[in-house]
C-alpha positions as CSV (number, residue, x, y, z in Angstrom):
1,M,-13.9,-7.6,-7.1
2,P,-17.9,-6.8,-8.4
3,D,-19.9,-8.4,-10.0
4,E,-21.2,-6.0,-13.0
5,K,-19.2,-4.7,-15.2
6,P,-18.1,-0.8,-14.5
7,P,-20.4,2.2,-16.3
8,F,-17.8,3.0,-18.9
9,P,-19.0,6.9,-19.6
10,F,-16.1,8.8,-21.5
11,Q,-17.4,9.7,-24.7
12,P,-15.0,10.9,-27.7
13,N,-15.6,15.0,-28.4
14,T,-18.1,15.8,-31.3
15,G,-16.9,19.4,-31.2
16,G,-20.7,20.0,-29.8
17,R,-22.1,19.4,-33.8
18,R,-25.1,17.2,-34.3
19,E,-25.0,14.0,-35.0
20,G,-26.8,11.9,-37.9
21,R,-27.8,8.2,-36.5
22,A,-26.3,6.1,-38.4
23,E,-22.8,8.3,-37.4
24,R,-24.2,8.3,-33.8
25,R,-24.8,4.2,-34.4
26,Q,-21.0,4.2,-34.7
27,R,-19.7,6.5,-31.9
28,E,-21.8,4.0,-29.9
29,K,-19.9,1.0,-31.2
30,E,-16.7,2.7,-30.9
31,I,-17.4,3.1,-27.3
32,E,-18.1,0.0,-26.9
33,R,-15.2,-1.4,-28.8
34,V,-12.8,1.0,-26.3
35,A,-14.8,-0.4,-23.1
36,S,-13.8,-3.9,-23.9
37,R,-10.6,-3.4,-24.4
38,I,-9.7,-1.0,-21.4
39,Q,-11.9,-3.8,-19.6
40,S,-10.0,-6.5,-20.5
41,R,-6.8,-4.7,-19.5
42,R,-8.1,-3.9,-16.2
43,A,-9.8,-7.6,-15.3
44,A,-5.4,-9.8,-16.2
45,R,-4.2,-6.8,-14.6
46,R,-6.5,-7.9,-11.5
47,H,-5.4,-11.4,-12.1
48,S,-2.0,-11.1,-12.2
49,G,-0.2,-10.6,-8.9
50,A,2.1,-12.6,-7.3
51,G,-1.1,-13.6,-4.8
52,Y,0.2,-12.5,-1.7
53,P,-1.6,-9.6,0.0
54,I,0.3,-6.8,-0.3
55,D,0.0,-7.4,-4.3
56,Q,-3.7,-8.1,-3.4
57,L,-3.9,-5.2,-1.8
58,L,-2.4,-3.1,-4.4
59,R,-4.6,-4.1,-7.1
60,E,-8.0,-3.3,-5.1
61,F,-7.3,0.2,-4.7
62,L,-6.1,0.2,-8.6
63,D,-9.7,-1.1,-9.0
64,A,-11.7,1.5,-6.7
65,Y,-9.6,4.7,-8.3
66,N,-10.7,3.3,-11.8
67,E,-14.0,2.8,-10.8
68,R,-14.3,6.5,-9.8
69,L,-12.4,7.6,-12.5
70,F,-15.2,6.5,-14.7
71,E,-18.0,7.4,-12.6
72,H,-16.4,10.9,-12.7
73,R,-16.2,10.8,-8.9
74,H,-13.5,12.5,-6.9
75,L,-10.5,10.3,-6.1
76,P,-9.8,9.2,-2.0
77,F,-7.4,10.8,0.3
78,T,-5.3,7.8,-0.1
79,F,-4.7,8.8,-3.8
80,N,-2.5,11.3,-2.4
81,V,0.3,8.6,-1.6
82,L,-0.8,6.0,-3.5
83,H,-0.7,7.4,-7.2
84,A,2.9,7.2,-7.4
85,F,1.9,3.1,-7.4
86,T,-0.1,3.7,-10.8
87,R,0.6,5.4,-14.1
88,E,-1.7,6.9,-17.0
89,E,-2.8,4.5,-20.2
90,K,-4.9,5.6,-22.9
91,E,-7.0,3.8,-24.9
92,D,-8.2,6.1,-28.7
93,W,-10.0,9.1,-26.3
94,A,-10.0,7.6,-23.1
95,T,-7.3,7.5,-19.8
96,F,-7.4,4.5,-17.1
97,L,-5.0,4.0,-14.1
98,D,-2.2,0.4,-14.4
99,L,0.2,-0.4,-12.3
100,H,4.0,0.4,-12.3
101,P,6.2,-2.5,-13.6
102,E,6.5,-4.6,-9.8
103,R,9.3,-6.1,-7.9
104,D,8.2,-8.9,-5.9
105,H,10.4,-10.3,-2.3
106,A,9.7,-13.1,0.2
107,F,11.3,-13.0,3.2
108,L,11.3,-14.6,7.1
109,I,10.3,-12.4,9.0
110,G,12.8,-13.6,11.7
111,D,15.8,-13.7,8.8
112,F,15.4,-10.3,8.5
113,L,14.9,-9.0,12.3
114,D,17.9,-10.7,12.5
115,Y,19.3,-8.5,10.0
116,A,17.7,-5.7,11.5
117,T,18.6,-5.8,15.3
118,S,22.8,-6.2,14.3
119,I,23.4,-3.0,11.7
120,A,25.0,0.0,13.2
121,P,22.3,2.6,14.4
122,G,24.0,4.9,11.4
123,D,23.3,3.2,9.1
124,R,19.3,2.7,8.0
125,G,19.5,1.8,4.3
126,I,19.1,5.5,3.5
127,E,21.4,5.0,0.6
128,R,20.1,2.2,-0.8
129,L,16.5,3.3,-0.9
130,R,17.5,6.3,-2.8
131,S,19.1,4.1,-5.1
132,L,16.1,2.3,-6.5
133,P,15.0,2.6,-9.6
134,E,12.0,5.5,-10.4
135,N,7.9,4.4,-10.8
136,V,9.3,0.8,-10.2
137,I,7.1,-1.1,-7.0
138,Q,8.9,-3.1,-4.7
139,N,7.1,-5.6,-3.0
140,Y,7.9,-7.7,0.0
141,S,6.4,-10.3,1.7
142,P,6.8,-12.9,4.6
143,V,6.2,-16.1,3.7
144,G,4.7,-18.7,6.5
145,D,2.3,-17.7,9.1
146,V,2.9,-13.8,10.3
147,R,1.9,-14.5,13.4
148,E,5.6,-16.2,14.2
149,F,6.9,-13.1,15.2
150,A,4.7,-10.1,16.4
151,F,6.0,-6.6,17.6
152,I,5.0,-5.4,21.5
153,D,4.8,-2.0,22.6
154,Q,5.2,-1.2,26.5
155,S,1.2,-1.3,27.0
156,G,1.7,-5.1,25.4
157,K,-0.5,-3.8,22.5
158,Q,0.5,-6.9,19.8
159,V,1.6,-6.4,15.4
160,V,1.9,-8.6,13.1
161,I,3.2,-7.8,9.3
162,A,1.5,-9.6,6.6
163,G,3.4,-7.0,3.2
164,F,5.1,-3.9,2.3
165,T,5.6,-1.5,-0.7
166,M,7.4,0.9,-1.8
167,T,8.4,3.0,-4.5
168,R,10.4,6.4,-5.1
169,L,10.0,9.5,-7.1
170,G,12.5,11.7,-6.8
171,D,13.3,12.5,-3.3
172,Q,10.1,10.6,-1.9
173,L,9.5,7.1,-0.7
174,H,6.0,6.1,-1.2
175,W,5.2,3.6,0.9
176,L,2.4,0.6,1.9
177,M,2.3,-1.7,5.0
178,L,-0.4,-4.9,5.5
179,G,-0.5,-6.3,8.7
180,G,-2.3,-5.0,12.3
181,F,-3.2,-6.0,15.9
182,V,-3.5,-8.9,18.0
183,T,-7.3,-8.6,19.0
184,D,-10.3,-9.9,20.0
185,L,-12.6,-9.2,16.7
186,E,-15.7,-10.0,18.0
187,A,-15.4,-7.5,21.1
188,E,-14.1,-5.1,18.6
189,T,-16.8,-5.4,15.9
190,E,-19.2,-5.3,18.8
191,R,-17.3,-2.0,20.2
192,L,-17.3,-0.1,16.9
193,R,-20.9,-0.9,15.8
194,E,-21.9,0.7,19.6
195,D,-19.7,3.7,18.7
196,A,-21.8,4.5,14.5
197,Q,-24.4,6.7,15.9
198,K,-21.4,9.3,16.6
199,W,-19.4,8.1,13.9
200,E,-22.6,9.5,11.6
201,V,-21.8,12.4,11.7
202,Q,-18.2,11.6,10.0
203,S,-19.8,9.7,7.1
204,Q,-19.1,12.2,5.0
205,A,-15.5,12.6,5.4
206,L,-14.7,9.5,6.1
207,R,-16.0,7.9,2.4
208,Q,-15.7,11.4,0.8
209,D,-18.1,10.2,-1.9
210,G,-21.4,11.5,-0.7
211,G,-22.6,8.1,1.0
212,K,-23.3,6.4,3.9
213,P,-21.7,3.5,5.4
214,D,-23.9,1.0,6.4
215,Y,-23.2,0.2,9.5
216,A,-25.2,-2.6,10.9
217,R,-22.9,-4.0,8.6
218,M,-19.4,-2.8,10.1
219,R,-16.7,-5.4,11.6
220,A,-13.6,-5.9,12.6
221,Q,-11.9,-7.0,9.4
222,P,-9.2,-9.8,9.9
223,L,-6.0,-10.1,8.4
224,P,-6.5,-12.3,5.3
225,G,-5.9,-15.8,6.8
226,T,-6.1,-14.9,10.2
227,D,-8.8,-15.1,13.1
228,D,-7.3,-12.7,15.6
229,V,-5.7,-10.2,13.5
230,W,-7.7,-6.5,12.6
231,K,-6.5,-5.7,9.3
232,T,-4.6,-3.0,9.4
233,L,-3.0,-0.3,7.1
234,A,-0.7,2.4,7.2
235,Y,1.1,4.6,4.4
236,G,2.8,7.5,3.3
237,V,5.6,9.7,1.6
238,F,9.0,9.9,3.4
239,N,11.9,12.4,2.1
240,L,15.2,10.2,1.3
241,R,16.9,13.7,1.2
242,T,16.0,15.4,4.2
243,R,15.0,11.8,6.6
244,S,11.7,13.1,7.3
245,H,8.1,12.0,7.1
246,E,6.0,14.2,4.9
247,S,2.7,12.4,5.3
248,R,1.5,9.1,7.9
249,T,-1.9,7.9,8.0
250,F,-3.2,5.1,10.3
251,A,-6.3,3.4,8.9
252,H,-8.3,0.0,10.7
253,D,-10.6,-1.6,7.9
254,H,-14.1,-2.0,9.3
255,G,-15.4,-4.1,6.3
256,N,-17.1,-1.4,4.1
257,M,-15.1,1.1,5.1
258,Y,-12.0,1.8,6.8
259,G,-11.6,4.6,9.7
260,M,-8.1,6.6,9.1
261,V,-6.2,9.1,10.7
262,S,-3.9,11.2,9.4
263,D,-1.4,13.8,10.1
264,D,-2.0,15.1,6.1
265,P,-3.5,18.5,5.7
266,G,-5.3,16.0,2.3
267,A,-7.2,14.2,5.1
268,I,-9.6,16.8,5.8
269,G,-10.0,18.2,2.5
270,R,-7.5,21.3,3.5
271,E,-5.5,23.4,0.2
272,N,-4.0,25.6,2.3
273,V,-2.7,25.3,6.1
274,E,-3.1,29.2,7.3
275,G,-7.1,29.5,6.1
276,M,-7.4,26.4,8.3
277,T,-10.9,26.9,10.2
278,E,-10.1,26.3,14.5
279,E,-12.6,23.5,14.0
280,E,-10.4,22.5,11.1
281,R,-7.4,22.8,12.8
282,A,-8.3,21.3,16.5
283,S,-9.2,18.0,13.7
284,I,-6.5,17.8,12.6
285,E,-4.5,17.7,15.8
286,G,-6.5,15.3,17.5
287,F,-5.8,13.1,14.2
288,A,-2.0,13.8,14.7
289,K,-2.7,13.3,18.8
290,R,-4.5,9.6,17.4
291,L,-1.3,9.0,15.9
292,D,0.8,8.3,18.8
293,E,-2.0,5.4,19.8
294,F,-0.2,3.5,16.9
295,A,3.7,4.1,17.0
296,L,3.8,0.4,16.6
297,I,3.0,0.3,13.4
298,F,4.8,3.8,12.2
299,D,8.6,1.9,14.0
300,M,7.0,-1.7,12.1
301,A,6.6,0.1,8.9
302,E,10.8,2.4,9.5
303,A,12.2,-1.1,9.8
304,A,10.5,-2.3,6.9
305,F,12.9,0.6,4.9
306,L,15.9,-1.3,5.5
307,L,14.4,-4.0,2.9
308,P,16.1,-3.6,0.2
309,S,19.7,-3.6,1.9
310,Y,18.6,-6.9,4.2
311,F,17.8,-8.5,0.0
312,A,21.5,-6.7,-1.3
313,F,23.4,-8.2,2.0
314,R,21.9,-11.7,1.3
315,I,22.3,-11.5,-2.2
316,D,24.1,-14.8,-2.2
317,L,21.4,-16.5,-0.7
318,V,18.4,-15.0,-3.0
319,R,17.1,-17.0,-5.2
320,E,14.3,-16.6,-8.2
321,V,11.7,-19.1,-8.0
322,Q,8.7,-19.0,-10.2
323,R,5.7,-18.3,-8.3
324,E,1.8,-19.3,-11.1
325,T,-0.5,-16.0,-11.1
326,A,-4.4,-16.4,-10.9
327,I,-4.4,-16.3,-14.3
328,G,-1.9,-19.4,-14.5
329,K,-3.3,-21.6,-12.0
330,S,-6.4,-21.7,-14.2
331,E,-8.4,-19.6,-10.8
332,V,-10.0,-16.5,-13.4
333,P,-13.4,-15.3,-11.8
334,R,-15.1,-16.8,-13.6
335,N,-17.0,-13.2,-14.8
336,D,-13.4,-12.4,-15.7
337,R,-12.4,-14.9,-17.9
338,Q,-13.1,-14.0,-21.2
339,D,-12.1,-10.4,-20.6
340,V,-8.1,-12.0,-18.8
341,F,-8.1,-13.9,-22.4
342,R,-8.8,-10.8,-24.5
343,A,-6.1,-8.3,-23.3
344,P,-2.2,-8.5,-24.7
345,A,0.2,-11.3,-23.6
346,E,2.5,-9.5,-21.9
347,M,-0.7,-8.5,-19.8
348,R,-1.5,-11.9,-18.4
349,P,1.3,-14.0,-17.4
350,G,1.1,-17.1,-16.0
351,F,3.9,-17.1,-13.1
352,R,5.7,-14.1,-11.6
353,K,9.6,-13.7,-10.8
354,V,10.2,-13.8,-7.3
355,A,13.4,-12.9,-5.1
356,S,12.8,-15.5,-2.3
357,L,15.0,-15.1,0.7
358,D,12.6,-17.6,2.5
359,V,14.5,-20.5,3.4
360,V,18.4,-18.7,4.8
361,N,18.4,-18.9,8.6
362,L,18.3,-22.8,9.0
363,A,19.4,-23.2,12.8
364,P,16.5,-22.6,14.3
365,A,16.1,-19.1,16.4
366,A,15.9,-18.6,20.2
367,K,12.3,-18.7,21.3
368,G,11.7,-15.9,23.8
369,T,11.4,-12.2,23.3
370,R,14.2,-9.6,22.1
371,S,14.7,-6.0,22.0
372,Y,14.5,-3.4,19.2
373,T,15.0,0.3,19.0
374,P,13.7,1.2,15.7
375,P,15.6,5.0,14.1
376,R,12.1,7.3,14.6
377,F,13.0,10.1,11.7
378,S,11.8,13.1,12.0
379,V,8.5,14.6,10.9
380,E,7.9,17.8,8.7
381,L,6.4,20.8,9.9
382,E,7.0,23.1,7.1
383,G,5.0,22.1,4.5
384,F,2.9,18.8,2.9
385,W,1.8,18.4,-1.0
386,R,-1.5,18.8,-2.4
387,R,-2.7,17.1,-5.7
388,L,-3.4,19.1,-8.9
389,A,-5.0,17.4,-12.3
390,P,-2.3,15.2,-13.3
391,D,-1.2,17.9,-16.4
392,S,-0.7,20.5,-14.7
393,I,2.8,21.5,-13.0
394,G,3.5,22.5,-9.7
395,K,6.9,23.0,-7.7
396,D,8.6,20.8,-5.5
397,P,10.0,22.2,-2.1
398,D,12.8,23.9,-3.8
399,G,11.1,25.7,-6.5
400,R,11.5,23.1,-9.2
401,P,8.9,22.5,-11.8
402,V,6.7,19.1,-10.6
403,Q,3.7,17.1,-12.5
404,G,0.9,16.4,-11.4
405,R,1.3,17.7,-7.6
406,T,2.7,20.9,-5.2
407,W,4.5,21.5,-2.4
408,V,2.1,24.4,0.4
409,R,4.8,25.7,2.5
410,G,2.6,26.0,6.2
411,H,4.1,25.5,9.6
412,M,1.5,22.4,10.7
413,R,3.2,22.7,14.7
414,W,0.3,20.1,14.9
415,R,2.6,17.4,14.0
416,D,5.9,18.5,16.4
417,R,5.1,15.7,18.9
418,P,7.1,14.0,21.8
419,S,9.4,11.6,19.9
420,R,9.4,8.1,21.6
421,R,12.2,6.6,23.0
422,A,11.4,3.0,24.2
423,P,12.3,0.2,22.6
424,V,10.1,-2.0,20.5
425,M,10.2,-5.9,21.7
426,V,9.6,-8.8,19.5
427,K,8.2,-11.7,20.4
428,A,9.2,-14.9,18.6
429,S,6.7,-17.9,18.8
430,V,7.5,-20.5,16.2
431,M,10.6,-20.3,13.9
432,A,11.0,-22.7,10.7
433,A,12.7,-26.2,11.6
434,R,15.6,-26.8,10.1
435,E,14.6,-29.9,8.8
436,R,12.0,-28.2,7.0
437,A,14.1,-25.5,5.5
438,A,17.0,-28.1,3.9
439,E,13.8,-30.3,2.6
440,I,13.7,-27.1,0.8
441,V,17.1,-26.4,-0.7
442,L,17.5,-29.8,-1.5
443,G,14.8,-30.5,-3.2
444,D,14.4,-27.3,-5.7
445,G,17.0,-28.5,-8.5
446,T,14.6,-25.4,-10.7
447,S,16.4,-22.7,-8.1
448,E,19.1,-20.3,-9.7
449,I,20.8,-17.6,-8.0
450,V,20.1,-14.0,-8.6
451,G,23.8,-11.2,-8.6
452,V,26.5,-11.1,-6.9
453,R,27.1,-9.5,-3.3
454,A,27.8,-6.0,-3.7
């Protein structure tokens, strides 16, 4: 969170005419008034989440995007995917970004895996995804210790999931997953700093803002609440009609920057495929090959596509619970308090409603290891999305008008990777005890059933 309020360079259009002293003072007061109102709304949004790692991560990205907008700087590559989670808002002549409405869900990951490993191979929840309301953020957070279950590939790498969020925009599902590899963070930090010299050459592309990161401060950033999991992001765009990935990106948190690899040409700033230089083509092909190293992450993301179907299946066990926000708990940092309480009342909720499936598996699960085969959807080869100005109109793959982006055709042979067939192993180390689960159920007299079984 920034210690100082961000700059606010937006000014009303005076038509180029000269202003008198009184008029200029009036304009400065108007700028201050608009800036204060926007700052209040931003501060309220910053502290209005349910407080899970995934909704906090969305707010970090939102803050970063608004900082760049106000400074007239280029929006980062992540916005190519995460723009679908935001909407433009206006305060008089000034524009800023806010989040779409959110729906929060909490669940036991062990129970979700029972569901995911038991359904028929052909039923991958796509129709449920297609029925999600557009422009509504669906946040999913596992409760308890995220290390209760680790996903393991054949090389022995272990991954945990700390949160997943998605939103539908037409046929496209935009998604973001938070998790990480179980590893020795001190050893990884040492390796990062040893590699700093060769990374310095790439720093302009990695930062995309003209500045160079402070390599001495780089570290393998831990996943919140852990000391042995390297914080990792994966995000992308999935086409629900063709059942194929249109963009996939992996990013390790290096403390003061993200180390990113992607199969999207936008990652290297390309607006078309055919005009790539040999150096650019080699770079993006290298990225795509490196994605193979993180295939386990994308296997887990594809499994997470089943979360809406899982909640629909368990609907008679879903409880609607209230979870206090930072505002409700009076935990807003001092430098934001005044701004928050100047915001409209609807933007500073004291609690959020969470559809909770945290207590459904009352019988302890067997410890040990089980096998899981993810769906492994195909990857789009014939084009990619390019972002346009928000008020510009482009075309989708079928030639239909679409706002703020356009589909660029071009064969991307680097995405045509050999498919992986090896199953993923799921290691259950600890499960919630029957006594704890029963105690929570019996002790929550305010719980209510949400919906009915379809």
